[in-house]
C-alpha positions, -999 to +999 in steps of 0.1 A: -013-112-013+005-085-022+012-071+006+022-110+020+043-111-007+059-075+010+058-095+045+082-121+030+104-102+012+108-078+043+117-109+070+141-121+040+157-089+040+157-083+075+175-123+077+204-112+050+210-080+071+216-096+099+234-128+088+255-100+070+262-081+100+270-109+121+300-117+095+310-084+100+315-087+136+329-115+134+356-105+109+386-108+136+420-118+123+439-148+126+461-148+155+494-165+156+519-159+184+555-175+181+577-175+212+611-185+213+613-204+245+650-219+246+679-213+221+662-221+184+629-241+203+598-224+194+562-227+207+537-217+176+501-208+190+475-196+168+439-187+177+411-191+146+384-166+146+350-182+150+340-169+112+362-195+097+350-228+096+369-257+117+370-280+081+388-251+068+409-245+098+445-233+087+477-255+092+509-232+106+542-247+099+578-230+099+610-233+075+620-264+062+648-262+087+623-264+118+607-297+127+580-302+152+591-319+180+552-330+194+519-339+175+494-305+169+476-300+205+442-287+199+419-265+224+395-240+225+386-201+236+354-187+242+359-169+208+375-195+187+395-226+186+430-227+197+458-251+185+499-251+193+526-267+181+563-270+189+592-268+168+631-273+165+651-253+143+684-261+131+692-226+123+677-195+131+650-190+113+650-150+108+645-144+067+624-173+067+585-176+061+558-185+085+536-206+059+498-203+066+477-232+048+440-233+048+427-270+035+395-259+014+396-220+008+413-187+021+387-173+039+403-141+034+407-127+069+438-107+077+468-123+101+484-103+131+516-124+139+535-116+170+573-130+177+588-129+211+626-141+210+644-152+240+669-122+239+635-098+247+633-088+212+593-085+203+582-081+167+540-075+155+533-082+122+498-081+099+492-097+070+467-089+045+446-115+039+458-131+002+492-134+020+500-174+032+533-166+043+546-145+068+588-134+068+604-139+103+620-104+109+658-105+113+672-102+146+683-072+158+723-069+155+746-038+164+750-031+123+715-032+113+704-008+145+728+015+138+723+019+101+683+023+110+685+047+137+716+067+118+692+073+086+661+082+113+680+110+130+691+120+097+665+122+080+642+137+114+667+166+115+665+177+081+627+174+078+619+193+108+616+225+094+614+242+126+646+227+143+664+240+112+647+275+112+661+276+153+696+266+141+697+292+110+681+322+137+712+305+163+737+313+134+726+350+123+729+358+163+762+342+164+776+359+138+813+346+132+824+311+120+839+306+159+812+318+178+788+294+157+808+264+163+803+270+203+767+282+200+759+247+180+780+227+202+761+240+234+731+232+215+741+200+211+752+188+241+717+204+254+696+184+233+718+154+235+711+152+274+670+150+274+668+134+244+685+105+263+663+108+294+631+110+273+639+083+255+646+061+284+612+071+302+632+093+331+613+121+324+583+125+310+570+159+288+535+162+273+541+161+235+522+188+223+532+214+247+569+209+235+560+214+201+545+245+209+572+255+230+597+246+200+579+272+177+580+297+206+620+294+211+618+304+172+594+333+177+620+346+208+649+341+187+634+363+156+625+388+181+661+393+191+673+396+155+646+420+147+655+443+181+695+440+170+707+444+206+743+437+208+746+443+244+712+416+249+721+380+268+716+367+238+741+382+217+766+384+244+764+345+250+744+327+226+755+292+240+734+304+273+707+307+244+712+278+228+719+253+257+687+262+274+668+261+246+685+229+233+669+206+264+636+218+251+645+207+216+658+176+232+624+165+239+607+170+206+637+145+190+626+124+216+594+125+204+601+109+172+616+077+193+582+073+209+567+071+181+595+047+163+601+026+197+634+013+209+648-021+198+651-044+233+685-056+226+705-024+213+687+004+233+720+024+237+732+013+205+696+032+191+701+062+214+737+069+204+737+066+166+700+087+164+720+112+181+749+109+155+723+114+128+706+142+143+744+156+149+752+148+112+719+161+099+726+192+118+761+194+102+752+191+064+723+216+069+751+242+089+775+234+059+747+238+031+737+272+047+772+283+044+780+271+006+748+291-005+757+321+017+795+314-005+778+312-042+756+343-031+786+358-029+807+347-054+779+357-074+778+390-063+814+396-072+813+380-109+773+393-120+774+425-099+814+434-092+799+436-056+813+416-026+779+405-003+795+403+029+773+392+062+775+434+068+759+440+031+735+415+039+725+429+068+696+449+058+674+417+047+682+406+084+654+419+095+625+413+072+636+378+072+634+375+111+599+391+107+589+365+079+608+334+106+587+349+135+553+349+114+558+317+102+569+304+138+537+321+155+517+307+135+532+273+143+527+278+180+491+290+179+484+260+158+503+235+179+484+256+210+450+254+195+458+216+193+456+210+231+421+207+228+414+190+197+437+159+202 
């Protein structure tokens, strides 16, 4: 008797596990596709996963300003049923909510929404199971794209410690304010070229290799600073070095745009303002470095009655360059090691 009970319990447990496994396997999201077929005319198509009971099939509707043109059409697919509805809107539905209504209860499935505008603009949105509304994104405009990509460029350069260390090394090598201006300008022009070429897909370079080479460029400058040979090509023509390595750094900037993506309708705007953001960030950083240096000089005069000029701080240059070189070497080794782990 005891053995029979154990067998029954085992069968029930196995059935429950199989049922649970089946439910887990069928936990696909509700898929909604909104396509603008003509100005202000939309086809809404949604695919209902098999895990949702047909009696509880969701109804998808657009905002009140959008009127249904046709009766809802139904169909079936290999992995769930498909329904569609067409709408004509009086105004652009951007910023309004796409409504998801289940007639019986919320089955707790996620929702994947893809929106395609007639202009070529596309959006992908993922809504959590408890969400019953999805806001249609605002259409891309010159102003919004300019603001977003300008901010992205500023944030990227100020958070890119390798690029900032490279700029500091260039400033130390250039020496005078005039040479610093010329050197940074060369760096700017060079990385602007490769940024545009890479972002537009005209030139493709492996990102891990670029990141490792950027670290190597910092090591190179650190070695030049430690050597301090004023007759070297680096010291005599710093713009040649900044321009050459600027081409390399431009590919690194483009990697950020590769992760973020470019808007389909405002590609030139996005490229221009991302680049302007990078340049603005560089200018802010250079001004910040100059400001800190002036504060150090002021503190030296006030507290120690000593003028801490560039020449007075020269003994600190070599130890600082060693520190930068060690850090950049660590980055380089770390990034090269990532070739085999990525």
